[in-house]
N, C-alpha and C positions, 0 to 999 in steps of 0.2 A: 532545321529538320523539316523534310519535306512530307507532306501527308496528302493522302488522296481521298476524295469523298465526292459523292452523288448529290447532284442537286436539280430538282424539278422546277421549272417556271413556265408559265404560261406567256406567250408573246403573239402578236398579230403579226402577219406579214401580207403586203398587198400583193395580189397575183399581177402578172404583167399585163392581163387585159385591163384591170381597174387601174394601173399606171397610165396605160395607153389611153384610157377612157377620160381620166382627169385632165390630161394634158391636152386633148382634143376639146374639150368643154370649154377651156379657158381662151381658145383661139377666137378671134373676131373673123368674120368672113374672108377677108383678103388673106389673112394668115392661114387661115383653114385650107383655102384653095392650094397655096403654096404647099402645104403639108401634103395634101393629096398628091399633087403633081409629082413630088418628089417619091412618095410611096409607090406610085404607079410605074416611076422610072426604076426604082430599086426592085421592086417585086415582079418578076414576069408572069407569076401565077394570078396577078391581080389585074383585071381589066375593067374599063369603063364601057358604059353602054348597055342596051338590053340584051338579055340573054334567058334562055329557059333554065332557071337556076335550079328548079327541082329536079331535072334530069342529071345534070352535072353533079349536084350535091349527092344523089343517089349512088352514082358511079364513084365518086370519091369515098362515100361510107363503105360501100361494097369493097373496095380495094383494101380498106383498113381492116375490114373483117376477115378478109383472106389471110392476112399476114400471122405469122404465128407469134405466139406471147415474146418468144425470145428477140423478135424484130420490132416489138412495139416501141414507139418513139414517145418519150415522156417529155413533159415541159422543161425539165432539167437539161434534155439533150439539145433544146433549141435555144439558139442565142437570140434572145428578144431585144437585147440592147440595140440591135440594128433598127428596130422599129419603134424605139421609144426616144430617139434624139430630138433635142428642143427644135432644131430647125428642118424639121421635115414639113412637106406641104404640097397644092395642084390647081389644075384649071381644065373644065370641060363643061359641057352643057347639060342641064338637068331641067326635068320638068316632073312634078308629081303632085297628087292631090293636097290640098291645105298648104300649098307652098306657093308664093308669089311667081309670076311668070318673069323669071329674071334669067332666062336661058339664052339670051344674047350675048355675044362675046363682045361686051362695050369696052372701048378703049379711049382714054382722053389723050388727044393731040397736044403736045408742048411745042411752044414756038421757040425757036433756037434764039439765042440772045448772047450778049457779052456780059462779063461780071462789071460790078460798080467800079471796081478799081481800074479796070481796062477802059471803060467809059471815060474816067478821068484822065487817064494816060493819053488817050486819043485826043481829047481836048489840048493836052500839053504840046501835041505836036504843032499846033498853029502858033505857038509862042516862041519867040526867039530866045534861045537860052545857050551860055556856054557849056562846055562839057561838065565842069564842075556843078554848075547851077543844075543841069539836067539830073545828074547823079542825085544831088540832093532833092530835087523835086520829085524824082521817081520814087526815092525812099520815103517821102513825105506822104506820097499818095498810097504807098503800100502800107502805111501806118494808119490810114483811114479806116475806122471799123464801119459796120453795117449801118450804125445810125448817122454815119457821116462826120464823126468827130475823131480828132487826135487826142487821146487821152494819155499823152506822155509829155514830160516837161522838155523844154528845148535842151537842157544839160545832157539827158538820157540820149536824145536823139544824136547830140554832138558826139558823144562816147561810141554809140553803135556805128555810126558813119565811119569812125576811125578803125573800129576793131573788125567790123565785118563788110566794109565796103572800101576800105583803104582810102578814104576820102578825109583828108585833114583841112578843116575849116574853122570858123569861129561862130558864135551864137548870133552876132549881128547878120553875117551872111544868111545863115539859116532864117532868121526872122524876115529877111527881105525876100528869099524864095517862097516861104511861107504866105507871105501876103500875095504873091502872084497865084499860089495854089488856091488860095481862098477867092480868087477871082472866078474861078470855075464854076460851071453849073452842076447841080442846083445851088441857089444861093444858100450860103450859110455853111457850105461844106468845108472840112479841114478846121473847123473851129477847136478851140480847146477847152471850152466851158459852154454851158448854155447862155450866159450873159453875152459871150463873145459871139456866138451864133445867131442871136437875135439882132444884135447890133449891125452885123455884117449884112443880114438881110434888109434891114431898115436903110442903111447906107446906100443899097442898090436901088431904092425907090426914088421916086420925084420927090425933092423935098417941099414939104408943107409944113405949116405952124405945128400940126399934130404929130407928124413924123419926127420934127426936131425936138419938141418935148418928150416924145417916147424915148428917143436916143438919150436925152439928157437924164431922164428918170433911170434907165437901165445903166448908164454909166456912173451916175452919182448916187442914186438910192436903190440899188438892185434889191438889197435886202428887205427894205421896208416895203418894196413892191411885191416880193415874193410872199411875205407874211401879210400883205394887204392891210398895211398900216396906212389908209388912206388920208386920215387926218393929218398925219406927220407929212406926207407928200404935199398935201395943199399948202401947209404952212412953209416948208422948205423950199419949194419951188414958186411960191407966191402966185398961184394960179386959182382958177374958179374950179368948181365942181364939174361944170360942163366942159372944160378944157381938159381935164383930167380924164373924163369919161371918154372924150375922142382919142387921146392918147392911148389908153388902155384898150380901146377897140382895134386900134392900128397893130397893137402888139399882139392882140388875140387871132390876128390874121396869120400871123407867120407859123413857120413849121419848126417846132424843136427838134425834130428828127429828119434832117434833110435828106440823109441816106434812104429813108423809107419812101421818098417820093420817086425814086428812079424806077420807072416802069419796066425798064428792060432787064432788070436783075433777074438771072434765070436760077435763083435759088429753088430748091424742090419743094413743091407745094404737096401737103398730105390731103388725101382726099378720103373722105368718111363713106364707107359703104355701110348702110344700115343693115343690121342683122335681123330686124324684125320690122313689120309694118302694121300700124293700127289705122283703120278707118272707121268712119261712122255710117252705119248703113241703115236707114229707117230707124234712127234714134237708139241703135244697138251698136256696140263695138265689135269690130271684126279683126282677129289677130292673124297674121300670116308670117311665116318664117321665109326669109329670103331664099328663093328657089336654088341659088348657088351653094346653100347649105345642105341640099338634099341631093347629092350624086347618084347616078345608077351605077352601080359596081357588081362584079360578079367574079366567080372563080373561073380561071382559064380552063376551058374544056380540053384544050391540047395537053395542059398539064395533067389533067385527070385521066386522059387517054394514055399517057406515058405510064402511069401508075398501072392502068389496067394492063398495058403491055408487059410490064414487069411481072404480074400477076400470073399471065398466061405463059412465060418464059419458063421452060423447063431447068435449064441451066443459068444459075445465078452467080456471075463471078465478083470478086470483091469490088472491081470498077462499077458494076451494075448497082451493087449494094449502096456504094458512096453515092452514086447519082440518085438513087431512090431517097436516100436520106435527105439530100439536097431538096428534092422535089417535095417531100413531106413537110419539110421545114417551111418552105415557102407557100405551100397550100395552107398550112396551119396558120401562118402569118396573116394570109390574104383572107381567111375566114374570120380570124380575131378582128381584123381591121374592119371587115364589112359590118361586124356586130357592133363594133364600138361606134361606128358611124351612125347606126340606126339609133343606139342608145343615146348618142349625143343629140341627134335631132329631137328625139322624145324628151330629153331633159330640158332642152333649150325651150321647147314649146310649152311644156308645162309649167316651168318656172316662169317665163314670161306671161302666160295666161293667168297665173296666180296673181303676179304684179299687176296686171291690167284690171283684173277684178277687184283687187283690193283699192286700186286708185281710180275706180270707175267714174266718180264724179269729176275728178281732175280731167281725165281724158276725154269725157263728154263736153267739158266747158272750155278747158285749156286755162283755167284761172288757178295760179299757185296757191291761192288762198283756200282751194278745195283739196289740196294735198293732205292726206292723213298721215299722222305720225307712223312711220314704218321703219322697222330695223330688220336686218337679216333673218333674224330668228323667226319673226312673224311669218314669213313666207317659207321657211324651212319648216316649220310646224304645220303650214298649211298643206304642203305637198309630201310631208313626210319624207324629207330628205336632210342631209346634213348641212349645217350653215356654211361650210367651207364650198358646197357644191353651188349654192345660192350666190356665194360671194364671187365665184369663178364666172358665173353667168353675168353678174351684175357690172362687175369692174371694167370689163374689156369690150361691151357690147353695146352697140347704139340701137334706137328705135325710131323709126320715121312716123311721126304723129301729124295730125292736121295742123299742129302749131309749130312744126319744126322738128328737126333731127336731134335728139337728145341722147346723152350717154344715160344708160340706166340706173346707174348708182345715184344719179341726181334726184331720183324720185325717192330716196331714202333719206329719212331725217328722224331727229330725236323728238321727243314730245315735253310739252310743259302744260301745266295745269292753268286753265283760265279761272276767272271768279266764280263759275258755275260749277268748277271741280272737272269739268271736261278736258281730256287729253287734246291738245292741238299741236300741230306741227311747227317746229321752229322756222320752217320756210315761210308758213303762213304769217308769223309774227314778221319776219323779215320784209315779206311784201308789203304789209301795212306800214312798217317803219319807212321803206323807200318811198311810199306813197305820200306819207305825212311830211317827209323832207321835201319832195318835189312840189308840194302846195305851200310851203312856208314863204314868209316874206324874205325876199333875198337881201333886203336892206338891212334886216335884223334876224338873222338865222336862229334856229332854236338849239339851244344847247342840249348835252346829252340829259342833263337834269330835267329840262321841260319836255324833252322827247319822252323819257320814262314816265313822266307825269300824265302826258297825253295817252300814251299806251295803257296806263293803268286806268284811265278814264274810260277807255274802249274795251276794258275787261280783260287786260293782260298785265298782270302785276309782276313786272320784272324790274331788277335793279338797275342802276346807272351803268354800273361797269358791264352788265350783260347788253344793254343798249350800245355802249361804246364798241363791245366785241362784235355785234352783229352789224353796226355801221362799218367797221374796218374790213369785215368779210365781204361787205357790199361794194367796198372801194369807194366810200363816200367820206371826204375829209372832215375835219373838225369844224364846228359853227364858224369860226374866224375867218378860216379858209373858203368858206362858201358866201362869205358876204360879197355884196355888189352894192355899187353906189348908184 
């Protein structure tokens, strides 16, 4: 049985302007420029550069006031989706007070080059190979990854050659051709494991007792070597500590990723454009927003004049009304976009200024031990904004400081209590932990238990498992793997 009933409920809906602003705030400088560029291309009523905005706005408002109620265009009549797509964006020159002078159109030149695989193929052209061997060698080169390794077993390569290249051969032939490919530069390329890669590089060197011993260690005792069981190595190879040191020194000179040494690799390099800049001027911090975030935009005078002409027209055909509807939509979108840009600038500056003042001691000294515990809510409460807004600013923006360009979110950290009951940043503890490990005796590295004890003596009572977690986050191996002879 069907029933009808009324139901009232409260709900919140974001306006198109709010959605547009949120999307703009989270964009870093380069993405913001692309968004601006696309908006300028899509909306003819929006123009860049200086203009007498007051007059054009007055004319725009005057035309609006002259329209009858029946012709008023509401927000529902305007398709805002065209102005809120994720891949909107621009590039122009800008200059304004309180912003850095980034108004030069700077471009980074890129040198043309060939790919790593093509570099290897060019070397193969100097080697005499039969048609079958060339097909196999070309396939092997195509299987080399960016690090310089072939990470596939010979049996899989054999099957792929038959199915994809119509080349029927055997594993012995593939192994022979592989040994030819492994003679190419850089040394160690086309190896199937780290062990093989290091051995290939050593065999390309002039033989000395140290290199011969290093090869023997890698071939016969690779596992003991990687786990730094030096006592076992001394016994197994019947050598002195000095001889082992010399062999290890030769191995440490090798490149575990030969593909990374190819300077001609034309892979795309990302360039970070800082969104903010912090400078120390006479002992005080000075914050500037990248000038490329502060474009000069205005509503097109030509489009405003078109509306004015429509108002003066005595006869208004359907085509004219459709035209003026289009013009109003574009003018509305242009005004909304300009307002969103201004709010974005203000939000970015206010948020970063609060972060800078909160971490003033760190920005003045550059010492991470001076970083205060800081979470998103701390800054959100400071500037009376939502946590999500602060997150949008922190997650994708960079700040240029006297100590390097850093991601803003790196300045946030959780807090822990020290023995005095004071809140200290986990980054401060990590920095002290890193310093203690650097100063340890390398012949007898400190275990996590001993590190926890040392930190406790310094006033930071943390558990051994917490020390292990921080050590792993710092990319520092366990004590056994830090041991040196």
